[in-house]
C-alpha positions as CSV (number, residue, x, y, z in Angstrom):
1,X,57.3,-86.7,-62.1
2,X,53.3,-86.5,-62.6
3,X,52.4,-83.5,-60.1
4,X,49.8,-81.6,-61.6
5,X,48.8,-78.1,-59.8
6,X,45.4,-76.3,-61.2
7,X,45.0,-72.6,-60.3
8,X,41.7,-71.8,-61.7
9,X,38.8,-69.7,-59.8
10,X,36.4,-71.1,-61.8
11,X,35.4,-74.0,-59.4
12,X,33.3,-76.5,-61.8
13,X,36.0,-76.2,-64.8
14,X,39.0,-76.9,-62.1
15,X,36.6,-80.3,-61.4
16,X,36.7,-81.1,-64.4
17,X,40.3,-80.9,-65.6
18,X,41.0,-82.8,-62.1
19,X,39.0,-85.7,-63.3
20,X,40.0,-85.5,-66.9
21,X,44.0,-85.8,-65.4
22,X,43.2,-88.1,-62.9
23,X,41.9,-90.8,-65.2
24,X,45.1,-90.4,-67.4
25,X,47.2,-91.0,-63.8
26,X,48.7,-87.7,-63.1
27,X,48.6,-86.8,-59.5
28,X,46.7,-83.8,-59.1
29,X,47.5,-81.8,-56.0
30,X,44.8,-80.1,-53.5
31,X,43.6,-76.6,-54.4
32,X,45.2,-74.8,-51.3
33,X,48.7,-76.9,-52.1
34,X,51.7,-74.3,-53.1
35,X,53.5,-75.6,-56.2
36,X,56.8,-77.0,-56.0
37,X,59.1,-78.5,-58.7
38,X,59.5,-80.5,-60.8
39,X,55.8,-80.4,-61.7
40,X,53.2,-79.1,-64.3
41,X,51.2,-75.9,-63.2
42,X,48.0,-75.5,-65.0
43,X,46.5,-71.7,-64.7
44,X,43.6,-70.0,-65.9
45,X,44.4,-67.0,-67.6
46,X,42.0,-64.5,-65.1
47,X,44.4,-66.1,-62.2
48,X,47.8,-66.0,-63.5
49,X,48.8,-62.2,-62.2
50,X,47.9,-64.3,-58.7
51,X,50.5,-66.7,-59.4
52,X,54.4,-67.1,-58.8
53,X,55.6,-70.0,-60.9
54,X,58.4,-71.8,-58.9
55,X,61.8,-72.2,-60.2
56,X,63.3,-75.6,-61.3
57,X,62.3,-78.1,-63.9
58,X,57.9,-76.7,-64.0
59,X,55.9,-76.9,-67.0
60,X,53.6,-73.9,-66.6
61,X,50.3,-74.1,-69.0
62,X,47.9,-71.1,-69.6
63,X,45.0,-71.8,-70.7
64,X,41.8,-69.1,-71.4
65,X,39.6,-67.5,-74.1
66,X,41.3,-65.6,-76.6
67,X,40.7,-62.1,-74.7
68,X,42.0,-63.3,-71.7
69,X,45.5,-65.1,-73.0
70,X,45.8,-61.5,-74.6
71,X,45.9,-59.7,-71.4
72,X,48.4,-61.7,-69.2
73,X,51.0,-59.1,-70.1
74,X,55.0,-60.1,-69.7
75,X,53.9,-63.7,-68.0
76,X,55.6,-66.3,-70.2
77,X,54.5,-69.9,-69.8
78,X,56.0,-72.8,-71.4
79,X,52.5,-73.0,-73.0
80,X,49.0,-71.7,-73.6
81,X,46.1,-73.0,-74.7
82,X,42.9,-71.5,-76.1
83,X,39.6,-72.4,-75.0
84,X,37.9,-74.1,-75.3
85,X,40.4,-77.1,-75.8
86,X,39.6,-81.0,-76.2
87,X,40.6,-83.5,-73.6
88,X,43.5,-84.7,-76.2
89,X,45.1,-81.3,-76.8
90,X,45.3,-81.2,-73.3
91,X,46.9,-84.0,-72.4
92,X,49.5,-83.7,-75.5
93,X,50.5,-80.5,-74.2
94,X,51.3,-81.6,-70.4
95,X,52.6,-85.5,-71.2
96,X,53.7,-85.0,-74.8
97,X,54.0,-89.0,-76.3
98,X,53.7,-90.3,-72.7
99,X,50.5,-89.4,-72.6
100,X,48.7,-93.0,-73.6
101,X,50.9,-94.8,-70.9
102,X,49.9,-95.9,-67.9
103,X,51.7,-93.1,-65.6
104,X,51.7,-90.1,-67.8
105,X,55.6,-88.6,-67.0
106,X,55.3,-84.7,-67.3
107,X,56.7,-83.7,-71.2
108,X,60.2,-81.8,-70.4
109,X,60.3,-78.5,-72.4
110,X,64.1,-78.8,-73.7
111,X,66.1,-75.5,-74.5
112,X,65.4,-76.0,-78.3
113,X,61.9,-76.6,-77.4
114,X,61.6,-73.0,-76.1
115,X,62.4,-71.1,-79.0
116,X,60.3,-69.9,-81.8
117,X,62.2,-69.0,-85.4
118,X,60.9,-66.9,-87.9
119,X,62.4,-67.9,-91.0
120,X,61.7,-64.6,-93.0
121,X,63.0,-61.8,-90.7
122,X,65.8,-64.1,-89.4
123,X,64.5,-63.6,-85.8
124,X,65.0,-66.3,-83.1
125,X,62.8,-65.8,-80.1
126,X,62.9,-67.5,-76.5
127,X,60.1,-66.7,-74.0
128,X,59.3,-62.8,-75.2
129,X,63.1,-61.9,-75.8
130,X,64.2,-61.7,-79.9
131,X,67.3,-61.7,-81.4
132,X,67.9,-60.6,-84.7
133,X,70.0,-62.8,-87.0
134,X,72.4,-61.6,-90.2
135,X,72.0,-63.6,-93.2
136,X,75.3,-65.8,-92.4
137,X,74.5,-66.7,-88.4
138,X,71.0,-67.4,-89.7
139,X,72.3,-70.0,-92.1
140,X,74.4,-71.6,-89.6
141,X,72.0,-71.3,-87.1
142,X,69.2,-73.0,-89.6
143,X,71.7,-75.8,-90.0
144,X,72.6,-76.5,-86.8
145,X,68.9,-76.4,-85.6
146,X,67.6,-78.9,-88.3
147,X,70.4,-81.3,-87.1
148,X,69.7,-80.7,-83.6
149,X,70.9,-83.7,-81.4
150,X,73.6,-85.0,-83.7
151,X,76.9,-84.1,-83.6
152,X,78.2,-82.2,-86.9
153,X,81.8,-81.7,-87.8
154,X,83.3,-78.2,-88.5
155,X,83.6,-79.2,-92.5
156,X,80.2,-80.2,-92.8
157,X,79.1,-76.8,-91.3
158,X,81.4,-74.8,-93.6
159,X,80.5,-76.7,-97.1
160,X,76.8,-76.0,-96.2
161,X,76.7,-72.5,-95.0
162,X,79.9,-71.5,-97.1
163,X,79.8,-73.9,-99.8
164,X,83.2,-75.9,-98.9
165,X,87.1,-74.7,-99.5
166,X,89.7,-73.8,-96.7
167,X,88.7,-71.6,-93.7
168,X,86.6,-73.9,-91.6
169,X,88.2,-71.4,-88.5
170,X,85.1,-69.2,-89.7
171,X,82.6,-71.7,-88.5
172,X,84.1,-71.2,-85.0
173,X,83.9,-67.2,-85.8
174,X,80.5,-67.5,-86.1
175,X,79.9,-69.8,-83.4
176,X,80.8,-67.5,-81.3
177,X,78.1,-64.8,-82.9
178,X,75.4,-67.4,-82.5
179,X,76.1,-67.8,-78.5
180,X,76.6,-64.1,-78.1
181,X,73.1,-63.3,-79.6
182,X,71.6,-66.6,-78.6
183,X,72.5,-67.7,-75.5
184,X,74.0,-64.7,-73.6
185,X,70.5,-63.1,-74.2
186,X,68.2,-65.9,-73.9
187,X,70.2,-67.5,-70.8
188,X,70.0,-70.9,-71.9
189,X,72.4,-73.0,-73.1
190,X,72.1,-74.5,-76.9
191,X,75.2,-75.1,-79.1
192,X,77.6,-78.0,-77.5
193,X,81.3,-78.2,-78.9
194,X,81.9,-81.2,-79.7
195,X,85.7,-81.9,-79.0
196,X,87.6,-83.0,-81.8
197,X,84.5,-82.9,-83.9
198,X,82.7,-79.7,-84.6
199,X,79.5,-78.6,-82.3
200,X,76.0,-79.8,-81.5
201,X,73.0,-78.2,-81.2
202,X,71.3,-79.2,-78.0
203,X,67.5,-80.7,-78.2
């Protein structure tokens, strides 16, 4: 998917963005187009309150000066860009590792990619919603998160978090705690049960 919508009342800056994106192979939609996912939606902070981000696979990026970004309130984009930013930063934000290809594709923001983690306070946040974990819950989360995309057995988790011994069933109990505090609270699927093996934190 390469469709990009730009919402920017600064006509000169919008034109510059259009030229840069088109040069990279993105399909920039006309100014009066209604955003339809899958797409990327590039929004100027002063215009953010007047935009409805479509449901589905939409990478929303808000850009602006620091004082503009601090005033967008409860709007939670997938990413924010502080002006001034260079072209490479913009392209990597939108296209990730495909930015240098002949036909770049909008990068997909995964569930794990939406998380922010504060290790000191043991707090995990997702799009403005935060959840504080206990010491043991955080240790389990941190281990799974560091191995995301990889199947991890109950035994390995028990050894890493509880120091080994008997009682691997406690892993299942704490996975339930994490699902309650993270998945249920954030409304995203993060931890997958691997039948006969253990668990995997989604990438």
